[in-house]
N, C-alpha and C positions, 0 to 999 in steps of 0.2 A: 292347462298343461297338456302336452301331446300325449296320445294314448300309449305310444311306445317310444322309448328312448332309443336313439341310434347308438353306435359305438363311438360317436364323436364326444369329445370332452374339452372344455375350456378352463384354464386357470384364471380366476378373477382376482385382481389385486387392486382393491380400492384404498383410498385414504380414509381411515376409520373414523376420524375424530371431528368431522364436520357434518351437521345434519343434512345439508344439501347433498353431500357426497354419498351418504348412506342411502338416501332416497334414489339417487342415480344408480348406485350399485344394485339396489333392489330391483329397479326397473330393468336394468341390463340382464340380471339373472333370470327374471321372469320371461323376457323376450327370448332368451336362448333356450330356456327349458320348454317354452311353448313350441319351439321349433324342434324339439326332441333332442336337444344337445345338453348333456350333463354339465354341471358347473361345480367346480370345487373352489374353495376360498382359501387364500393365503392368510394364515393366522399371524397377526403382527403384534398381538398384545402379550402381556406377561402371563405365564401359565397360571391358571386358576383365578385370574382376575376378571371381573365383570367388564364387558366391552359394550360400546354403544350399539353394535350390530346385534347383540343378544336380544334386543327388544324388537327387532325387525322380523315380521312373520315369514319373510322369504329367506333372508340371509341366515337366520338362525337354524334353518333346516339343511343348509348346505354342508357337505363334508369339508372339514377344515384340515389343512396340512401345514406342517412346520416349514419355515423358510430355509430349507436346506437344499442340497444338490438334487434331491429326488422330488421336490415339491411339484414340478411340472411333468414328471415322468408319465408318459401315456397320453398327454394332451396334444392337441394340434396347434394351439396358440395360447399366448399369455395376453390377457386383456387388462390394461391398466387404466384406472379412473382416479385421477389426481394431478398433481403438479410434477415438475421435473425430478424432485427428490424421490417421489414414489416410483416414477418411471425408471430411474437409475437402479433402484433396489430390485425392481421387477426384471429389469434387463439381465441382472446377474443370475436370477433364477432361470430365465429363459435360455441364457447362454449355456448353462450347465447341460441342458438337454438339446441344444442346437435347434431351438424352436423360435419362430417369429414372435415379435412383441409389438402390440398395437397400443398406442397411448391416446386417451381422450382427456383433454385438459379440463380439470376442475379447479385448478389453482390460479396463479396470477399470470405470468408471462407464458409458461408452458411451452417453451420453444421446442421441446422434444416430442410433443404430442402431435399426432396426425389430425385429430379432430377436436372440436370444441363441444362444450356441454349441450349447446342447442342442436348439434348434429348427432346426438347420441343414437337415436333410432336409426338414422341413415347408416351410421358406422356399424351398428349391430346387424343391419340387413346385409351389408357387405360381408361380414363374418359368416352369417348363416348361409349366404349364397356362394361363399368363397370367391367373390368378385373383387379380390385385392391382389396386389403383387408384392413381392418381397425383394428388398435390396440389401446388400451387405454393407454394414458400416464398420469402418476400420477401428480397431482397438489398439492399445499399447500394453506390452508386458513390462513389468517393473520388478527389479531385483535390488535389494539393499544389502550391501556388504560392509563388514566392519573394517577397522583400520588396518587389519592384517590381510584383508581380501577374502575373508571367509563369509559365505552367505549367511545373512541373518533371516531373511524371509523374502518370499516372492508374492506378487499380486498382479493385478491388471486394472485397466480403466477404459471406459467408453468415452468419457469426457476429458479428464486430465489427471495427471499426477502433480500434486502441489507439494513442493518441499517448503516447509514452513519453520520459521524460527519459533522456538517455544520459550525463549528468554526475552521478554519485552524490555529488559533494562539495557540491552545491547543488540547490535546488528549481528546477523549470521554471516560469518566470513566464508565465502563460497568460491569455488573455481568451476567454471563452466567448461565442458569438454565435448567435442563432437568427433566421432570416429577415432577415439583414443588419442586425440591431440588437444592441447589446451587452447581455449579461445580467449577467455578473459577471467580475471579474478576481481571480486568486488564485495563490499559489505551490502547486505540487503535484508529485506524481510523474508525473502524466499525466492524460489524460481518455479514457474509453471511450465510443465511439458504437456502439450495438448494435442488431441486429434483434431481433424477438421470439424467433426461434430461438436467438440468442446470449445471451438474457437468463439462461439457466441455466448459462452458462459463466463467462468471466472477469468479466463485469459483475456476476454474482451474487456472486462471491467478493469483489468490491469494494464490496458493500453495496447493489447494485441490486435491484429487485423482479423477481419471476418474471412474465413476460408469456406469455399463451397464444399459441401460434403462429398461430392463426387471426386474431389481431389485426393490423391494419395500423398501425404506429406506429414511431417511432424513439426509442430509449432513450439518454439521456446520463447518464454516471456519472463525476463527478470522482474521481480515484484519489489517496487520501491528501492531500486539499487542506488547506492551512493557511488556513482561513477559517471564519467563523461561518455563512455561507450558502453551502453547496456540496453541496446535496442532489441526489439523482438526479432527473431530469426525464423525463417522457414527452411527446413532441411529435408533431405531425401528420406523417404520412408525406409530406405535400406540402411540408413545411418544408425549408429548407436550414440545416444545422447546421455551424458553423465553429469552429475553435480556432486562435487566433493566438498565436504566441510573440513575446514582447517582443524588440526588436532587441538589447537588452543581456543577454539570458539565454543559457543554454548551448544546445548542439545537441540536437535531438530526433529521433525517428524515428516514422513511422507504420507500424504492423504490422497487416496484414490477415490474420485467421484464423491468426495465429501463425507464418506462414512467408513471406508476401509483404511486402517492406519498401521504404519510400521514405524516404530521408534528408531531414530538415527542418533547414536552416540557421537561425540566429537571425533572427527577423523574418519567417519564413515562416508560411503558414497552410494548414490542411487544410479542405476543404469536402466535406461529405457530404450526398448526397441519396438518395432511394429509387432502387434499382437498376432499370435499364431492362430487365433480363432476370432472371426468378426462377430458382431451382433446382427442377427437377422431382423430387419426393420420393415414393418408393414406400411405400405403406401396404399392410399385409397384412390388416388388420382395421379395424373402426370403433370400437375402444375409445377412450374419451375420454382427453384429455391428462392429466386428473387422475390416472388410474390409473398412467400412466407416471411422473408426478411422485412419487407415493407410493412406487412400487416402486424407482425409481432412487435417491431420497434416503432410503429406508427410514424414511419418516415414520410416527409412531405414530398409529394410527387405531382402537386397541382401544376398545370402548365405543360405537362408532358404531351407531346403530339405524336410521338412514335414515328417509325419509318414511313416514307412515302414511296410506294412502288408504282411504276407506270405499267 
């Protein structure tokens, strides 16, 4: 460990419950502390319960902080070791303090991560040397209102807001609206309202297009709609997208990024606009998004010759 710590500090957010992840987190913490950077650990377990990291001699010495709005206060960066679910939870903590977030994939696809497990040391070196750059990723703000138009709750999402039917014995009767004008009504399992970042996640699985993250737009994807016209739509980032549930339909729920939930009683509506605050996203290189798309989805590109310039 370095003789003297600097005033630099990193919030480390690992996926706790896989041995390989714990080993990677321990290695990352050691590298940072050897460079004189303090490390604090986001506590993700139940209070008072024993956690796998308790047995690691490096991680069990770190300061632990609760996953609240002040978890990353005073840090320069949030470092995530895990899959996309871990990244989304860490992004919420980073956004509260307007801090950049860097993801290292230790999960499966890990589309949100900037690096892979085998490049952990290289990524940590970029953090130590501050040889990275930061880009803003668009978010969406979400508000759910009851049948009388009274606000129920607000939230936000980096990936998507998923309006989901909670009664599997019947479809959700919904009306899609853009800029306070009706577009179409249909029965469905739900409706996905996504950012460009989220277009490769749930929205993609539901039949939506891939959108380059540099694009400013809002993607709307009906999920298993029982209708002739229920195609995905890409609308302006200045638009307001709303989904109303019919008063006679079942209950629904709005789920943001897979873990923030707002219950939607019959007759309620969800309104989505461009987020007032983006997520600061750490990039380690300037490779185009196309390369990431091909690599993560293992797309066939054999036979490509590329441009021929004289």
